[in-house]
C-alpha positions as CSV (number, residue, x, y, z in Angstrom):
1,X,13.5,115.8,108.2
2,X,16.0,117.8,107.7
3,X,18.2,117.5,105.1
4,X,22.1,116.4,106.0
5,X,24.8,119.5,106.1
6,X,27.9,118.2,104.0
7,X,31.3,120.5,104.3
8,X,33.3,120.4,102.1
9,X,36.8,119.9,102.5
10,X,40.0,120.6,100.3
11,X,42.3,117.6,99.7
12,X,46.4,117.6,99.6
13,X,48.1,117.7,97.4
14,X,50.0,114.7,98.4
15,X,48.5,111.0,97.7
16,X,46.3,110.0,100.6
17,X,45.1,106.3,101.6
18,X,41.5,105.5,102.3
19,X,41.3,104.1,105.9
20,X,37.9,102.3,105.9
21,X,35.5,100.7,108.5
22,X,34.7,96.9,108.4
23,X,31.7,98.3,107.6
24,X,32.8,99.6,104.3
25,X,32.6,103.9,105.0
26,X,35.3,105.6,105.6
27,X,36.9,107.2,108.4
28,X,39.8,108.8,107.5
29,X,43.1,109.4,105.5
30,X,46.4,109.0,106.0
31,X,48.8,110.3,104.0
32,X,51.2,107.9,101.7
33,X,55.4,108.6,103.4
34,X,56.9,109.6,99.9
35,X,59.6,107.4,98.6
36,X,63.4,109.7,98.0
37,X,63.6,109.2,94.8
38,X,67.7,109.5,95.9
39,X,67.0,105.9,96.8
40,X,68.7,104.4,100.5
41,X,72.2,105.6,98.9
42,X,72.9,109.0,98.1
43,X,75.6,112.1,99.1
44,X,75.7,116.1,97.8
45,X,79.5,116.7,96.3
46,X,79.8,120.7,96.4
47,X,81.0,121.8,93.0
48,X,83.6,124.1,94.3
49,X,85.3,121.2,96.5
50,X,85.2,119.2,94.0
51,X,87.3,121.9,91.6
52,X,89.7,122.5,94.4
53,X,90.2,118.2,94.9
54,X,91.7,118.9,91.3
55,X,94.0,120.7,91.8
56,X,95.3,118.9,94.5
57,X,98.6,116.4,93.6
58,X,96.5,113.0,94.4
59,X,97.4,110.2,92.2
60,X,94.8,107.9,90.7
61,X,94.7,105.2,93.2
62,X,94.2,107.4,95.8
63,X,91.0,109.0,93.9
64,X,90.5,104.8,92.9
65,X,90.5,105.0,97.1
66,X,88.2,108.4,97.9
67,X,85.3,106.8,95.7
68,X,85.3,103.8,97.5
69,X,85.5,105.5,100.6
70,X,82.5,108.0,99.2
71,X,80.4,104.8,98.7
72,X,80.6,104.2,102.5
73,X,80.4,107.2,103.3
74,X,77.2,107.6,106.3
75,X,75.3,109.9,107.7
76,X,77.4,113.1,109.1
77,X,80.4,112.1,106.6
78,X,81.2,109.4,108.9
79,X,83.3,106.8,107.7
80,X,84.3,103.0,108.9
81,X,85.8,101.0,106.4
82,X,88.4,98.3,106.9
83,X,92.1,98.9,105.0
84,X,91.0,94.9,104.2
85,X,87.8,95.9,102.5
86,X,89.4,98.6,100.9
87,X,92.0,96.2,99.5
88,X,89.2,92.9,98.2
89,X,87.4,95.6,96.1
90,X,90.3,97.5,94.3
91,X,93.0,94.5,93.9
92,X,95.2,97.3,96.1
93,X,97.8,96.1,98.9
94,X,97.3,97.4,102.6
95,X,100.3,99.5,101.8
96,X,99.3,101.0,99.0
97,X,95.6,102.1,101.0
98,X,97.5,103.5,104.1
99,X,99.4,105.6,101.2
100,X,96.2,107.6,99.9
101,X,94.6,107.2,103.3
102,X,97.6,109.6,104.5
103,X,98.1,111.8,101.7
104,X,94.1,111.6,102.1
105,X,94.2,113.5,105.9
106,X,97.3,115.9,104.3
107,X,95.2,117.5,101.9
108,X,92.2,118.0,104.5
109,X,89.3,115.9,101.9
110,X,89.0,113.0,105.8
111,X,90.6,113.7,108.4
112,X,90.8,111.1,110.8
113,X,88.7,110.0,113.4
114,X,88.5,107.9,116.8
115,X,89.0,104.5,116.7
116,X,86.0,102.0,117.1
117,X,86.3,98.4,118.2
118,X,90.2,97.9,116.1
119,X,89.5,99.7,113.1
120,X,90.8,103.5,112.6
121,X,87.4,105.9,111.4
122,X,87.5,108.4,109.0
123,X,85.4,112.0,108.2
124,X,85.0,113.5,104.7
125,X,85.8,116.5,104.3
126,X,81.6,118.7,103.9
127,X,83.1,121.6,102.6
128,X,83.5,118.7,100.1
129,X,80.9,116.5,100.2
130,X,78.3,116.2,102.3
131,X,75.6,113.3,103.5
132,X,72.5,113.8,105.9
133,X,71.9,116.0,108.6
134,X,69.9,118.6,107.9
135,X,72.8,121.3,109.5
136,X,75.2,120.7,107.1
137,X,76.6,124.3,109.2
138,X,77.1,122.4,112.6
139,X,78.6,119.4,110.2
140,X,81.7,121.5,108.9
141,X,82.3,123.3,112.7
142,X,82.4,119.5,114.3
143,X,84.9,119.0,111.4
144,X,87.2,121.2,112.3
145,X,86.9,120.5,115.8
146,X,87.6,116.9,115.5
147,X,90.9,117.4,113.2
148,X,91.2,120.0,116.2
149,X,91.8,117.5,118.3
150,X,93.1,114.9,116.8
151,X,96.0,117.2,114.9
152,X,97.2,118.6,119.1
153,X,97.3,114.6,120.2
154,X,99.4,113.6,117.7
155,X,101.5,116.3,119.3
């Protein structure tokens, strides 16, 4: 009788799920999906951007609106929020929300984007914080281009 040859295979250091056949023999291994330790909602802020913001003349209400915007930040730094949602959560009037957003645009913390239905969109300056894409540098270029287009449109 011939001896069965065995092959030693190095196992990866990641967790694996075992794939079993109906007769309970192992037919393969599948890497387990790694869990994002940051969870679903995360944003990376840049210390230099935060320091710069602290040096600006921003009121407490404007900081609160900015913080709310950060909580709603979508991938690639896009923001689509209804003024009424900001009012409801922060307990401030629509005119105060509009003034805060205008000030954040004026300071180049956010820039106004295209309309989405009846609502404005905004984009957070990626030099301050970032969420999403692997290509951070392309986000900076896209942000600058959006800002130029929106400024040209408003002239």
